[in-house]
TORMISE-777636 format. One record per atom (N, C-alpha, C): residue in three letters; atom name; x, y, z. Coordinates in nm, 3 decimals, padded with zeros to 5 digits. Layout:
<pts>
> ALA, CA, X, Y, Z
...
</pts>
This chain:
<pts>
> MET, N, 10.532, -09.749, -10.154
> MET, CA, 10.463, -09.877, -10.141
> MET, C, 10.549, -09.985, -10.207
> PRO, N, 10.570, -10.097, -10.139
> PRO, CA, 10.642, -10.207, -10.204
> PRO, C, 10.570, -10.249, -10.332
> LEU, N, 10.644, -10.265, -10.438
> LEU, CA, 10.583, -10.297, -10.567
> LEU, C, 10.510, -10.431, -10.567
> ASN, N, 10.554, -10.525, -10.485
> ASN, CA, 10.493, -10.658, -10.487
> ASN, C, 10.380, -10.673, -10.386
> LEU, N, 10.346, -10.568, -10.313
> LEU, CA, 10.240, -10.578, -10.213
> LEU, C, 10.107, -10.537, -10.278
> ASN, N, 10.037, -10.635, -10.329
> ASN, CA, 09.915, -10.607, -10.405
> ASN, C, 09.791, -10.665, -10.338
> ARG, N, 09.791, -10.663, -10.204
> ARG, CA, 09.675, -10.715, -10.130
> ARG, C, 09.632, -10.614, -10.024
> LEU, N, 09.504, -10.616, -09.993
> LEU, CA, 09.444, -10.528, -09.893
> LEU, C, 09.360, -10.613, -09.798
> PHE, N, 09.378, -10.590, -09.668
> PHE, CA, 09.297, -10.656, -09.565
> PHE, C, 09.200, -10.552, -09.510
> VAL, N, 09.070, -10.588, -09.507
> VAL, CA, 08.968, -10.498, -09.451
> VAL, C, 08.892, -10.571, -09.341
> TYR, N, 08.838, -10.493, -09.244
> TYR, CA, 08.776, -10.555, -09.127
> TYR, C, 08.647, -10.489, -09.079
> GLY, N, 08.601, -10.385, -09.139
> GLY, CA, 08.482, -10.314, -09.089
> GLY, C, 08.382, -10.289, -09.199
> SER, N, 08.352, -10.162, -09.221
> SER, CA, 08.251, -10.123, -09.319
> SER, C, 08.291, -10.156, -09.462
> LEU, N, 08.416, -10.190, -09.485
> LEU, CA, 08.461, -10.223, -09.620
> LEU, C, 08.442, -10.370, -09.657
> LYS, N, 08.396, -10.451, -09.561
> LYS, CA, 08.372, -10.594, -09.589
> LYS, C, 08.246, -10.614, -09.673
> ARG, N, 08.243, -10.727, -09.741
> ARG, CA, 08.123, -10.767, -09.816
> ARG, C, 08.006, -10.781, -09.718
> GLY, N, 07.886, -10.758, -09.766
> GLY, CA, 07.768, -10.778, -09.684
> GLY, C, 07.733, -10.661, -09.595
> THR, N, 07.818, -10.559, -09.589
> THR, CA, 07.787, -10.443, -09.505
> THR, C, 07.694, -10.346, -09.576
> ASP, N, 07.687, -10.355, -09.706
> ASP, CA, 07.606, -10.265, -09.788
> ASP, C, 07.652, -10.120, -09.774
> HIS, N, 07.778, -10.102, -09.738
> HIS, CA, 07.833, -09.966, -09.727
> HIS, C, 07.872, -09.917, -09.866
> PRO, N, 07.837, -09.794, -09.900
> PRO, CA, 07.870, -09.742, -10.034
> PRO, C, 08.019, -09.745, -10.066
> MET, N, 08.105, -09.730, -09.966
> MET, CA, 08.249, -09.730, -09.993
> MET, C, 08.298, -09.868, -10.035
> HIS, N, 08.236, -09.973, -09.983
> HIS, CA, 08.273, -10.109, -10.027
> HIS, C, 08.250, -10.121, -10.177
> LYS, N, 08.136, -10.075, -10.222
> LYS, CA, 08.103, -10.084, -10.365
> LYS, C, 08.201, -10.002, -10.449
> ARG, N, 08.240, -09.885, -10.400
> ARG, CA, 08.333, -09.800, -10.473
> ARG, C, 08.472, -09.863, -10.481
> MET, N, 08.517, -09.928, -10.372
> MET, CA, 08.652, -09.984, -10.373
> MET, C, 08.663, -10.102, -10.469
> LEU, N, 08.550, -10.168, -10.499
> LEU, CA, 08.553, -10.283, -10.590
> LEU, C, 08.588, -10.245, -10.734
> ARG, N, 08.592, -10.115, -10.764
> ARG, CA, 08.640, -10.071, -10.896
> ARG, C, 08.790, -10.091, -10.907
> PHE, N, 08.860, -10.103, -10.794
> PHE, CA, 09.005, -10.106, -10.792
> PHE, C, 09.065, -10.234, -10.734
> CYS, N, 08.981, -10.322, -10.682
> CYS, CA, 09.032, -10.446, -10.622
> CYS, C, 08.924, -10.553, -10.629
> SER, N, 08.964, -10.678, -10.604
> SER, CA, 08.867, -10.788, -10.608
> SER, C, 08.887, -10.880, -10.488
> PHE, N, 08.778, -10.934, -10.440
> PHE, CA, 08.778, -11.021, -10.323
> PHE, C, 08.856, -11.148, -10.351
> LEU, N, 08.941, -11.189, -10.253
> LEU, CA, 09.013, -11.315, -10.262
> LEU, C, 08.953, -11.419, -10.169
> GLU, N, 08.956, -11.393, -10.037
> GLU, CA, 08.900, -11.487, -09.941
> GLU, C, 08.901, -11.426, -09.801
> PRO, N, 08.826, -11.486, -09.708
> PRO, CA, 08.833, -11.441, -09.569
> PRO, C, 08.977, -11.457, -09.517
> ALA, N, 09.012, -11.371, -09.422
> ALA, CA, 09.147, -11.376, -09.365
> ALA, C, 09.142, -11.319, -09.223
> ARG, N, 09.254, -11.328, -09.153
> ARG, CA, 09.262, -11.273, -09.018
> ARG, C, 09.402, -11.217, -08.995
> MET, N, 09.410, -11.123, -08.902
> MET, CA, 09.538, -11.067, -08.863
> MET, C, 09.544, -11.060, -08.711
> GLN, N, 09.664, -11.065, -08.655
> GLN, CA, 09.678, -11.055, -08.510
> GLN, C, 09.647, -10.912, -08.467
> GLY, N, 09.565, -10.901, -08.364
> GLY, CA, 09.535, -10.769, -08.312
> GLY, C, 09.402, -10.767, -08.239
> TYR, N, 09.364, -10.646, -08.202
> TYR, CA, 09.237, -10.621, -08.134
> TYR, C, 09.156, -10.521, -08.214
> LEU, N, 09.025, -10.536, -08.208
> LEU, CA, 08.932, -10.436, -08.261
> LEU, C, 08.874, -10.358, -08.144
> TYR, N, 08.858, -10.230, -08.164
> TYR, CA, 08.796, -10.144, -08.064
> TYR, C, 08.678, -10.072, -08.125
> GLN, N, 08.575, -10.053, -08.043
> GLN, CA, 08.457, -09.979, -08.086
> GLN, C, 08.487, -09.831, -08.078
> LEU, N, 08.473, -09.761, -08.188
> LEU, CA, 08.493, -09.617, -08.191
> LEU, C, 08.355, -09.551, -08.202
> GLU, N, 08.343, -09.442, -08.272
> GLU, CA, 08.213, -09.375, -08.286
> GLU, C, 08.134, -09.433, -08.404
> GLY, N, 08.080, -09.553, -08.387
> GLY, CA, 08.000, -09.616, -08.491
> GLY, C, 08.080, -09.696, -08.592
> TYR, N, 08.205, -09.719, -08.567
> TYR, CA, 08.290, -09.797, -08.657
> TYR, C, 08.404, -09.856, -08.575
> PRO, N, 08.474, -09.957, -08.629
> PRO, CA, 08.582, -10.020, -08.553
> PRO, C, 08.719, -09.961, -08.585
> GLY, N, 08.812, -09.983, -08.495
> GLY, CA, 08.952, -09.950, -08.519
> GLY, C, 09.038, -10.069, -08.482
> ALA, N, 09.132, -10.105, -08.567
> ALA, CA, 09.219, -10.220, -08.544
> ALA, C, 09.353, -10.174, -08.489
> VAL, N, 09.403, -10.249, -08.391
> VAL, CA, 09.534, -10.225, -08.333
> VAL, C, 09.611, -10.356, -08.342
> GLN, N, 09.726, -10.353, -08.405
> GLN, CA, 09.806, -10.474, -08.423
> GLN, C, 09.873, -10.513, -08.292
> THR, N, 09.877, -10.644, -08.262
> THR, CA, 09.944, -10.697, -08.145
> THR, C, 10.026, -10.818, -08.186
> GLY, N, 10.106, -10.865, -08.095
> GLY, CA, 10.185, -10.985, -08.122
> GLY, C, 10.133, -11.106, -08.047
> ASP, N, 10.022, -11.091, -07.975
> ASP, CA, 09.970, -11.206, -07.899
> ASP, C, 09.871, -11.285, -07.982
> ASP, N, 09.803, -11.377, -07.919
> ASP, CA, 09.717, -11.471, -07.992
> ASP, C, 09.571, -11.423, -07.998
> GLN, N, 09.552, -11.297, -08.030
> GLN, CA, 09.419, -11.241, -08.053
> GLN, C, 09.409, -11.208, -08.201
> TRP, N, 09.288, -11.227, -08.258
> TRP, CA, 09.275, -11.216, -08.403
> TRP, C, 09.161, -11.124, -08.443
> ILE, N, 09.183, -11.052, -08.550
> ILE, CA, 09.082, -10.969, -08.615
> ILE, C, 09.037, -11.043, -08.739
> GLN, N, 08.908, -11.064, -08.752
> GLN, CA, 08.852, -11.134, -08.867
> GLN, C, 08.820, -11.032, -08.976
> GLY, N, 08.858, -11.063, -09.098
> GLY, CA, 08.832, -10.971, -09.209
> GLY, C, 08.835, -11.041, -09.343
> GLU, N, 08.866, -10.964, -09.444
> GLU, CA, 08.868, -11.015, -09.580
> GLU, C, 08.992, -10.965, -09.653
> LEU, N, 09.040, -11.046, -09.745
> LEU, CA, 09.157, -11.013, -09.824
> LEU, C, 09.115, -10.985, -09.968
> TYR, N, 09.170, -10.878, -10.023
> TYR, CA, 09.140, -10.835, -10.160
> TYR, C, 09.269, -10.824, -10.240
> ARG, N, 09.259, -10.852, -10.370
> ARG, CA, 09.370, -10.832, -10.463
> ARG, C, 09.357, -10.690, -10.518
> ILE, N, 09.465, -10.613, -10.506
> ILE, CA, 09.466, -10.477, -10.556
> ILE, C, 09.498, -10.480, -10.705
> GLU, N, 09.409, -10.422, -10.784
> GLU, CA, 09.428, -10.420, -10.929
> GLU, C, 09.471, -10.282, -10.979
> GLN, N, 09.430, -10.176, -10.909
> GLN, CA, 09.469, -10.039, -10.944
> GLN, C, 09.503, -09.966, -10.814
> ALA, N, 09.630, -09.975, -10.773
> ALA, CA, 09.672, -09.923, -10.642
> ALA, C, 09.650, -09.774, -10.628
> VAL, N, 09.685, -09.695, -10.729
> VAL, CA, 09.671, -09.549, -10.716
> VAL, C, 09.526, -09.511, -10.693
> GLY, N, 09.436, -09.564, -10.773
> GLY, CA, 09.294, -09.533, -10.756
> GLY, C, 09.240, -09.581, -10.623
> LEU, N, 09.279, -09.702, -10.583
> LEU, CA, 09.232, -09.758, -10.456
> LEU, C, 09.278, -09.673, -10.338
> PHE, N, 09.406, -09.640, -10.334
> PHE, CA, 09.457, -09.568, -10.218
> PHE, C, 09.417, -09.421, -10.219
> ASP, N, 09.397, -09.363, -10.335
> ASP, CA, 09.338, -09.228, -10.338
> ASP, C, 09.201, -09.231, -10.272
> LEU, N, 09.121, -09.331, -10.307
> LEU, CA, 08.987, -09.345, -10.251
> LEU, C, 08.990, -09.374, -10.102
> LEU, N, 09.064, -09.478, -10.061
> LEU, CA, 09.060, -09.523, -09.922
> LEU, C, 09.137, -09.431, -09.827
> ASP, N, 09.248, -09.373, -09.871
> ASP, CA, 09.319, -09.279, -09.785
> ASP, C, 09.229, -09.158, -09.754
> GLY, N, 09.147, -09.118, -09.851
> GLY, CA, 09.051, -09.011, -09.826
> GLY, C, 08.942, -09.056, -09.730
> TYR, N, 08.890, -09.176, -09.750
> TYR, CA, 08.785, -09.230, -09.664
> TYR, C, 08.834, -09.244, -09.520
> GLU, N, 08.956, -09.292, -09.502
> GLU, CA, 09.013, -09.312, -09.369
> GLU, C, 09.079, -09.184, -09.314
> GLU, N, 09.070, -09.077, -09.392
> GLU, CA, 09.122, -08.945, -09.354
> GLU, C, 09.270, -08.946, -09.318
> CYS, N, 09.348, -09.021, -09.397
> CYS, CA, 09.492, -09.024, -09.373
> CYS, C, 09.572, -08.982, -09.497
> SER, N, 09.506, -08.913, -09.588
> SER, CA, 09.576, -08.861, -09.705
> SER, C, 09.641, -08.728, -09.670
> LYS, N, 09.718, -08.674, -09.762
> LYS, CA, 09.784, -08.544, -09.741
> LYS, C, 09.683, -08.431, -09.728
> ALA, N, 09.559, -08.455, -09.766
> ALA, CA, 09.455, -08.351, -09.755
> ALA, C, 09.412, -08.328, -09.610
> PHE, N, 09.450, -08.418, -09.520
> PHE, CA, 09.410, -08.408, -09.379
> PHE, C, 09.531, -08.377, -09.292
> GLU, N, 09.509, -08.289, -09.196
> GLU, CA, 09.616, -08.251, -09.102
> GLU, C, 09.651, -08.369, -09.012
> PRO, N, 09.780, -08.397, -08.995
> PRO, CA, 09.819, -08.498, -08.897
> PRO, C, 09.804, -08.443, -08.755
> PRO, N, 09.795, -08.528, -08.657
> PRO, CA, 09.803, -08.674, -08.670
> PRO, C, 09.672, -08.731, -08.724
> HIS, N, 09.684, -08.839, -08.796
> HIS, CA, 09.569, -08.905, -08.857
> HIS, C, 09.514, -09.014, -08.765
> GLU, N, 09.383, -09.032, -08.772
> GLU, CA, 09.319, -09.137, -08.691
> GLU, C, 09.364, -09.276, -08.734
> TYR, N, 09.391, -09.292, -08.862
> TYR, CA, 09.435, -09.421, -08.917
> TYR, C, 09.566, -09.404, -08.991
> THR, N, 09.643, -09.512, -08.996
> THR, CA, 09.761, -09.518, -09.082
> THR, C, 09.750, -09.643, -09.167
> ARG, N, 09.801, -09.636, -09.288
> ARG, CA, 09.801, -09.754, -09.376
> ARG, C, 09.936, -09.822, -09.359
> GLU, N, 09.933, -09.950, -09.319
> GLU, CA, 10.056, -10.024, -09.293
> GLU, C, 10.048, -10.163, -09.352
> ALA, N, 10.165, -10.222, -09.375
> ALA, CA, 10.173, -10.360, -09.423
> ALA, C, 10.181, -10.453, -09.303
> VAL, N, 10.097, -10.556, -09.302
> VAL, CA, 10.094, -10.653, -09.191
> VAL, C, 10.087, -10.795, -09.247
> GLU, N, 10.114, -10.890, -09.159
> GLU, CA, 10.098, -11.031, -09.193
> GLU, C, 09.953, -11.071, -09.170
> VAL, N, 09.895, -11.143, -09.265
> VAL, CA, 09.760, -11.198, -09.249
> VAL, C, 09.765, -11.346, -09.280
> ILE, N, 09.666, -11.418, -09.230
> ILE, CA, 09.651, -11.560, -09.259
> ILE, C, 09.516, -11.578, -09.327
> THR, N, 09.518, -11.638, -09.444
> THR, CA, 09.394, -11.657, -09.519
> THR, C, 09.318, -11.778, -09.467
> GLU, N, 09.193, -11.785, -09.503
> GLU, CA, 09.110, -11.899, -09.464
> GLU, C, 09.170, -12.030, -09.515
> SER, N, 09.238, -12.024, -09.630
> SER, CA, 09.299, -12.145, -09.686
> SER, C, 09.436, -12.175, -09.624
> GLY, N, 09.483, -12.091, -09.528
> GLY, CA, 09.605, -12.119, -09.455
> GLY, C, 09.730, -12.050, -09.504
> GLN, N, 09.722, -11.968, -09.608
> GLN, CA, 09.839, -11.897, -09.656
> GLN, C, 09.872, -11.780, -09.563
> GLN, N, 10.000, -11.758, -09.539
> GLN, CA, 10.046, -11.642, -09.464
> GLN, C, 10.102, -11.542, -09.565
> LEU, N, 10.042, -11.423, -09.569
> LEU, CA, 10.074, -11.323, -09.670
> LEU, C, 10.086, -11.186, -09.605
> ARG, N, 10.148, -11.092, -09.676
> ARG, CA, 10.149, -10.953, -09.632
> ARG, C, 10.040, -10.877, -09.708
> ALA, N, 09.979, -10.782, -09.638
> ALA, CA, 09.872, -10.704, -09.699
> ALA, C, 09.869, -10.566, -09.635
> TRP, N, 09.815, -10.470, -09.707
> TRP, CA, 09.791, -10.337, -09.651
> TRP, C, 09.669, -10.343, -09.562
> VAL, N, 09.670, -10.264, -09.454
> VAL, CA, 09.555, -10.252, -09.366
> VAL, C, 09.556, -10.111, -09.307
> TYR, N, 09.440, -10.062, -09.270
> TYR, CA, 09.431, -09.933, -09.201
> TYR, C, 09.421, -09.961, -09.051
> LEU, N, 09.523, -09.914, -08.977
> LEU, CA, 09.529, -09.935, -08.833
> LEU, C, 09.494, -09.807, -08.759
> TYR, N, 09.425, -09.823, -08.647
> TYR, CA, 09.388, -09.711, -08.561
> TYR, C, 09.515, -09.652, -08.500
> ASN, N, 09.526, -09.521, -08.501
> ASN, CA, 09.651, -09.453, -08.466
> ASN, C, 09.643, -09.372, -08.337
> PHE, N, 09.527, -09.370, -08.270
> PHE, CA, 09.511, -09.290, -08.148
> PHE, C, 09.507, -09.381, -08.026
> SER, N, 09.498, -09.323, -07.909
> SER, CA, 09.494, -09.398, -07.784
> SER, C, 09.368, -09.484, -07.775
> ILE, N, 09.382, -09.603, -07.720
> ILE, CA, 09.267, -09.692, -07.700
> ILE, C, 09.212, -09.681, -07.558
> THR, N, 09.270, -09.593, -07.477
> THR, CA, 09.224, -09.573, -07.340
> THR, C, 09.076, -09.536, -07.339
> GLY, N, 08.997, -09.611, -07.264
> GLY, CA, 08.854, -09.586, -07.254
> GLY, C, 08.772, -09.644, -07.368
> ARG, N, 08.837, -09.705, -07.464
> ARG, CA, 08.764, -09.767, -07.576
> ARG, C, 08.728, -09.911, -07.541
> GLN, N, 08.610, -09.952, -07.585
> GLN, CA, 08.565, -10.090, -07.560
> GLN, C, 08.622, -10.183, -07.665
> ARG, N, 08.688, -10.289, -07.620
> ARG, CA, 08.742, -10.389, -07.712
> ARG, C, 08.630, -10.477, -07.763
> ILE, N, 08.633, -10.509, -07.890
> ILE, CA, 08.538, -10.602, -07.952
> ILE, C, 08.600, -10.741, -07.940
> ALA, N, 08.559, -10.815, -07.838
> ALA, CA, 08.624, -10.940, -07.800
> ALA, C, 08.623, -11.046, -07.911
> SER, N, 08.520, -11.046, -07.993
> SER, CA, 08.511, -11.146, -08.101
> SER, C, 08.611, -11.123, -08.212
> GLY, N, 08.661, -11.000, -08.224
> GLY, CA, 08.752, -10.968, -08.334
> GLY, C, 08.681, -10.954, -08.467
> CYS, N, 08.550, -10.951, -08.463
> CYS, CA, 08.470, -10.943, -08.586
> CYS, C, 08.370, -10.829, -08.573
> TYR, N, 08.362, -10.747, -08.677
> TYR, CA, 08.271, -10.632, -08.674
> TYR, C, 08.174, -10.645, -08.789
</pts>
């Protein structure tokens, strides 16, 4: 992990207001900064979304967090997203660094969990917001 990459972008059950238990657990290791967006598409999976990065003018709406304890955060979230070494590859998600734009207009790099399987037959979430 790049030493200076201390931000996380989330777009689904990890956002504020979802009342998901994992959101509450991740707040032990990071803190909310502001709403943000990244280029890409959201797809409806089995009760949750998957993000796919693109280079066109489509946007995924989410939130940006400051990472305060990277090891604890990624141990927790890599397990939640089933992309840790404890899970056999290929993994449904991969953790990657992407460009995001904050609500205040800053362009920054942040970690995000991207969907890693085929999107064939998946319904796109046109709003980019889940």
